C-alpha positions in Angstrom: 2.3 4.6 -20.3 1.4 1.0 -21.0 2.9 -0.8 -18.1 4.9 0.0 -15.0 7.6 -2.4 -14.0 9.2 -0.5 -11.2 7.4 0.6 -8.0 9.6 3.7 -7.7 8.5 4.7 -11.2 4.9 4.2 -10.0 5.6 6.7 -7.2 6.7 9.3 -9.8 3.5 8.6 -11.7 1.4 9.2 -8.6 2.8 12.8 -8.4 0.6 13.6 -11.4 -2.6 12.7 -9.5 -1.6 13.8 -6.0 -4.2 16.5 -5.8 -5.2 16.9 -2.2 -4.6 19.4 0.6 -0.9 19.7 1.6 0.2 17.3 -1.2 4.0 16.7 -1.1 4.3 19.0 1.9 5.3 16.2 4.4 3.0 17.8 6.9 0.9 16.2 9.6 -2.2 17.1 7.5 -0.8 15.2 4.5 0.1 12.0 6.4 -3.3 12.1 8.1 -5.1 12.4 4.7 -3.0 9.6 3.3 -3.4 7.3 6.3 -7.2 7.8 6.2 -7.2 7.2 2.5 -5.3 3.9 2.9 -7.7 2.7 5.6 -10.7 3.6 3.5 -9.4 1.9 0.4 -8.3 -1.2 2.5 -11.9 -1.3 3.7 -13.1 -1.4 0.2 -10.9 -4.3 -0.5 -12.3 -6.0 2.6 -15.8 -5.3 1.3 -15.0 -7.1 -1.9 -13.7 -10.1 0.0 -16.8 -10.1 2.3 -19.0 -10.2 -0.9 -16.9 -13.1 -2.1 -17.7 -15.0 1.1 -21.4 -14.0 0.9 -22.0 -14.4 -2.8 -19.3 -16.8 -3.8 -17.9 -14.7 -6.6 -15.4 -11.9 -7.0 -15.4 -9.1 -9.6 -11.8 -9.3 -10.6 -11.8 -5.9 -12.3 -13.3 -4.1 -9.4 -11.0 -5.9 -7.0 -7.9 -5.0 -9.1 -9.0 -1.3 -9.1 -9.4 -1.3 -5.3 -6.0 -2.9 -4.8 -4.6 -0.2 -7.1 -6.1 2.5 -4.9 -4.4 0.8 -1.9 -1.0 0.9 -3.7 -1.5 4.6 -4.6 -1.9 5.5 -0.9 0.9 3.3 0.2 3.4 4.8 -2.2 2.3 8.3 -1.4 2.9 7.4 2.3 6.4 6.3 1.3 6.9 9.7 -0.4 5.7 11.5 2.7 8.2 9.5 4.8 11.0 10.2 2.4 11.7 6.6 1.5 11.6 4.9 -1.9 8.9 2.2 -2.1 11.5 -0.3 -3.3 13.4 0.3 0.0 10.3 -0.6 2.0 9.7 -3.7 -0.1 13.4 -4.8 0.2 13.6 -4.3 3.9 10.3 -6.2 4.4 11.6 -9.2 2.5 14.9 -9.1 4.5 12.9 -9.0 7.7 10.7 -11.9 6.7 13.6 -14.0 5.5 15.4 -13.4 8.8 12.3 -14.5 10.7 12.0 -17.5 8.5 15.6 -18.5 9.1 15.0 -18.2 12.9 11.7 -20.1 12.6 9.8 -17.0 13.9 7.3 -16.4 11.1 4.5 -17.5 13.5 3.7 -15.6 16.6 3.2 -11.9 17.2 5.3 -8.8 18.0 7.2 -6.4 15.9 10.6 -7.5 17.0 10.3 -11.3 16.9 
């Protein structure tokens, strides 16, 4: 596969590399594994940003790989939750546009 244009297709591709305990079981163990993986990979992205601040440069290739790992865990979490990643992205944009229309992008709280 040369290029993926659809995030739901990407989810299907992750099935081929989802080799971990309880994969695709929708169990508590699976969601725990995926959530911890997401946090770990997000931490690696943060480390790259920290090094950018410290050293003034960013290795684009390594950064892109870490972002890819974050995506992998995110779409696996979507699969665990039984939702298509495209649904998550669409509902997020709808929520943000609604907040923007109500001038509520700033501030805090899940239900602003």
